[in-house]
C-alpha positions, 0 to 999 in steps of 0.5 A: 909140230913136235912129238910132245904136241902129237902125244898131247893131241892124241891124249886129248882125242882119246880122253874125249872119245872115252868121255863120250862113250862113258856118257853114252853108256850111262845115259843108256843105262839110266833110261833102261828099265832093267838097270838099277840106276844106283848101281850104274854110278857105283860101277862107272865112277872108279873107271871114269876117275882112273881114265880121266886121272891118267890122261890128265896126268899125262897131259900135265906131265908133257906140259911141265916137261915142255916148259922146263925144256925150253 
């Protein structure tokens, strides 16, 4: 396993943990009567999109670089 594969696996594991944590927080907020459900999605959406976009871009960049290298 080369370094690109290790970085890809690390990015996938980190993305999975972030997505699970985000879903857990959203579910907690949805069932908490003190939290306005409309505000949860306004706060979570930009952060979630940024994190997912960054990791998907990293994984795609590694894949493209790996395909071009050999």
